[in-house]
Each structure stands twice: as C-alpha cells, then as structure tokens.
N, C-alpha and C positions, 0 to 999 in steps of 0.2 A: 913768371906766374907763380902764385902760391900753390901749395899742395897740402894734402893731409899730413899733419905734423904729429910725430911721436916725441915723447920727452923722457929724460932719465928720471926714474923714481927717486924720491927723497925719503929715506928711511928714518923713522923716529923710534928710538928705544924708549920704552915705557915700562913702568913698574908692573903693569898689568898685562904686558904684551906676551907674545909667544912666537911660534914659528910657522903658523898656518898660511901666512902670505907666501911662504916658500913652497909648502907642500900642496896647497890648493891651487896656486897660480903659477908655480914654476919660476918664481923670481929668486935670484941669488942674493940672499940676505947676508949681512955681515956675520961672520962666525961668532958663536957664543953670546949673541945679544938677543934680548927679548924685544922683538920689534912689534910695536903695537900699531903703528901707522905707516902706510906707504902713501906719500903725497904724490899723486899721479900727475896733477896739473896745478901749479901754484903760482900766484902772483904776490904772495906774502913777502913783505920786505925781509931780506935776509935768507929767504928760501924761494928764490925765483927759479922756475923750471927752465931747464936747458934742453934744446932740441937734440934728438938722438938720431934723426934720419935725414937723408937727402942733402941738398946743397946748402941748407941753412943750419946744418949740424954744428953745434957749438955756440950758436946764438941763444940768448935767453929770451923769455917771453916778453919782458919789458922792452928790450931792444926792438923786438919785432913789432910790438904795438906802437912804439914811437915812430918806426919807419913806415909801416904799412897802414896804420890807423884804421879807417873804416873798411879797407879791403880785407883786413884780418878779422876784426871784431864786429863790423857792421857800423854804418854811419851813426845810427841812433844810439848804439852802445858806446861808441867813442865820444859822442857828444855828452852822454850822461856820466861816463866814468873816466874819460881821458885815458892816460897811459896805464892806469891801474886795472889789471885784469879782474873782473868782478866775481869770479867763482873759484872755489877751491874744491878739488876732487880728491877723495881719500879712499883707500881700502883700510879697514880697521879689523884687527884681530884681538878680541877680548879674551885672553886666556884666564883672566880674573875680572871681577867687577871693576868697572870704572867708578870714579868718585861720583857722588850726587852733586850736581853742578847746575849752573845757569849761565846764560850768555846775555849781555846787554843788547838793547835794541839800537837802531841807528842814532837816535838822539842822544842817549846816554853814552854810547861808545864815542861819539864825536866830541862830546863835552869832556869826557875823562881821558880819552886815549887818542883823539884825533884819528879815529878809525871807523870803518863800517861796523855795524852790529853783526850778529850772527844768527840768522835764520837758516835752518838746515833741514835735510830729510835723510832718512836711512832706508836702504834696501837690504833685506836680509838675504845674503848669499848662501850662508850655511849656518847650522846650529847644532849644538849637542842636545841630547834629551833633557827636557826640563828647563832649557835656557829661557830667560825672560828679560824684558825691558821695563824700565820704570819711567813713566811719562805723566807729568801733571799730578794734581792733587785728586784724591778720591772722595773728598768731602769739602764742605765750605771751610775755608781757612783764612784767617787774617794774620797780620804780622805777629801778634802776641801768641797765637796758637802755634804758629810755625816755630817761633823761638822756644816755646815750651817743649815741643817735641825734639827740636834740634839739640837743646841743652841737656835733654834726658837721654840722648843717643838713640832716639826712637823715630827719627825722621822718616825712615823707609815705611813706617806704618801709615803715613799720610799719603803715600804715593800710589798711583794706579800701576799695578804690575800686569804686563801683557805677556802671555805665553805665545811664543812665536813659531812660525813655520817658514821654510824657505820660500822666497817670493813675496813675503809680506813687505809693505812699505809704510813708513810713518813720517808724518810732517811735524816738525818741532819749531814753532815760531820763537823768535827771540823772547826771552822772559819765562819760558817754560822750564820748570825744574825737571831734571831728568838724569838717568844713568843707563848706560849700556851694561847688561849683565854678563856674567861669565859664560863662555862657551859660544860666543856669537862671532860670525864673520860678516862684516857689513861693508857695503859701498855707501859712502856719504857724499852728498852734494850740499855745499854750503856757500854762504857769502864769504868773500875774502876777508877773513878775520881770524886771529889766533888768541882771542880774549876769552878766558874762561874763569868764572868765579866758582871755586871749589868750596862746598859748604860741609860735606861729610865724606870721609874717606874710609869708612868701615873700620876705624881704629887701627889702620894698617901702619906698619913701620917700614920705611925704606931700608933695605939691607945695606945699601951703600953708605947711608948716613947714621943708621941706628935711630932715626927720629921719624916722626910722622911728617907728611908733606904739609906745606903751608895751606892754610884755609883762608877764605876771603869772606868771612861772615858779614862784616859791615858793608863791604862793597855790594854784596848780593842783595841786601835788604831792599834797596830801591830798584833793583833789576827784576825781581821776581814778580810774575803775574800770579796773584793769589787766587784768582777766579778759577774754579774747576771747569773742565770741559771734557767732552768724550769723543771728539772727532779727529784724533791724532792718526788713527789707522786708516789707510786707503784700501778699499776693496775694489778690485778691477779684474774682469775676466780677460785672460790673455787671448790674443789673436795672432794668426800667422800672416806675415808679410804686411802687417798694418800696425801702426803705433797705437798703444793704449795709454792714455794720459794717467799718470800716477799722482802728479801734483802740479798745480799752476799757481804761482804767487808772483808778486811784483819782481822778485829777484831771479827766478828761474822757472822753467817748465821742464818737467822730466816725464818721459814716456818709456814704457817697456816695448821692445821691438824684437819679436821672434822671426828669424829669417829662415826660410826653407826654399832653396832654389834661387829665386831672384826677387828683390824688392827695390823699387825705384822711389827715391826720396827727392821731391822737388822743393827746394828752399828759395826759389827766386823771389818770393814775396816776404821773406822772413826778416831780412836786414839784421842778422845776428850770426855770429859763429855758431857751430854745432859741435858738441862733444859726444863721442861714442865711448862708452865703457863696456868692454866685452866681458860677459859673465860666463858664457859657454861657447864652445866650438871655435871655428875659424872662418873668417869671411874675407873676400876680396872687395875692395872699395874701388870702383871705376869712376873716373871723373874726366872732364874735358882736359886732357893733357897727360893722362897716364893711369896707373893703378897703384894701390897700396894694400897691404894686408893688415888684418887685425885679428889677434888670437886671444883666447881666454886670459884675463889678467892685464890686458893692454888697454890703454886709453889713447884716443886719437882726437886731435883738434882739427875740425874741418873749417877752413877760413870762410868768411862770409861771402867772398867773391865767387866761391864755387856754388853755382846755382842748382846743380843736380848731382846726386851720388847714386850709383847703382850698386847695390849690395848683392853679392853672389856667394852661395855656399850654404852652410848650416850653422846657425849660432843664435845667441841671445845677447841683445845689447840694451843698455840704458842710453837714451837719446836725450841730450840736455841742451837747452839754449835759453836766451833771454827773450821773453815774450814781448 
C-alpha cells in the first residue's frame, strides 16, 4: 500500500537567491551558495524528485508514477498526463529582484519546446518591509508600446506593482508578464515546466561571468498577454480546520488549511493526488495504514488511493490537487 511520500529537496543556486530557505524553514543548504529555489516536488526532466521516507526511499517520482499509475496520481490524472507528473512545487527566496519575465502557454510551449506551458500561483510566506511583486500591465499596452518601454529600460513603469503581506496569494496565468521583487519568501505552485523568457534583468551583471544574463526578447513577443487585468490577487478569509480555496484553474486547485486540534480530509471523490506544503507548525498525518509527520518547510505527496487523511496538531498547510 502506498503512503504519504516525502522527497529530497532539489536546491537551485540563483543570482538573486539568498539563505532564507535555511533560516526560515530549517533546511540544510549547500555552504556558500545563494539558493533561490528549493524544488520540493518535481517531475521536470533532469530534476525528478527522489523519495526520502519509507519503503520506497530512493525511488524517483517518475518511476513511481510508471509503476503505480492511477493509484498514485489518480486515474483521471494518469489518463491526462501519463507518466509525467503535472505539478512543480517550489520554495523561492528572492534576496534580490527576479528578472521581468513571461512563460508561454500550453500551445506555444508544445510548439517550441515539446513541453507544458507554465501557469502558476504564489503564496507569500514572508516579506521584508516594502517588498513588492510586479504582475501584468497597469495600462493598455500593445507590442509597439511594450518594445518602446523595453528598449528604453523603462519596462517596470508599465507593470502593476503590488505591495504584499504575509498570506497574500497571486495567480499568474501563462502569458502574464511578471517579476518577484526583492525581500520575498514565496511558495510557488506551477505546471511542470522550466521554460522562462527573460525580458529585462535590471541591468544586472552576473559576478561569475562579468556579463548580463541572456534575454529572450524575440521569443517573449508572441508569449506575452498584452491585455491588462486586475484580478491577480486572491482575497480569502482564513478558517480553522476547513480549507479555504485560494485558486482553482484547469491545472491545479490550491487551498489554505489551518489546523488546530484535528481536521479530517475526505478525498474519496477526488481522483487525484494531494500535496501538502507545511508553512507553519507540525502535524501528524493519520491514514489507513499508519501515520506520517509534516513540519514547517516540508512537502508531502498523498497518493490518490488514500481516501482519508486525519490531520492532528497545530499548523498551516497549502493543500493542492488536480480538480
């Protein structure tokens, strides 16, 4: 019988990264490196997550999906995605601004890269005073106006800046121009894709090369959604022992779940795996067959065949599955 699975984090050094994934979440990062991302659960080719607990320790996510199929991911999910796990879960430490960038949608990503597109969402775990996000255009923009501001080094002036608070969540459909600002600690849920078109990098120089990072100006032109919109931020009142939906789209549904004492989660009708990302506290996960624990900074994959999970203790989770 399958059980709640933990995985070894995959750490990514980034020019804009820092050490908060270690100080905030207690993870042991590689010494001396600026770690911008911890890939908590990944099916990205070349970065497949490896199980860290229980009898399946050492097996990777693709192997398990191939063997257990719908029992692991859900029959409808396996029918739709096959052996490719459909979501990528990250913790992001922005010790400096990330580049202004855009991700292609499914159609363009398939045509150019034989890949999924990248629709994503962010949950703000922590922030420094004045930290902000850039999401979408703040005025009507067409390709000509976009290029005018980009070539003048003024692209940020066209973007909507959001001042953030802990607990804020934001939805970023593929095609949305965006940047995570300095001083943010974020949990990211996204489609399985590592395709990014970088369009402006704040005139930054990589100290390892002495040069600016590669830009993808031409590739981005057909990927950008130029239409402005104002519905990126999700406002939802938290509840205790009941999930509060933050985002539901064709690719994922994410809820915030605050547990105090005991919360019973019935997944019998779901036909999908469930992912827990623990943001605060520590909880016991009881299931038919045993128990597992999850603590702040840990991510657990609950196989689709487990129909009920009883959460005990005190903590805060993101709960993610395929709707």
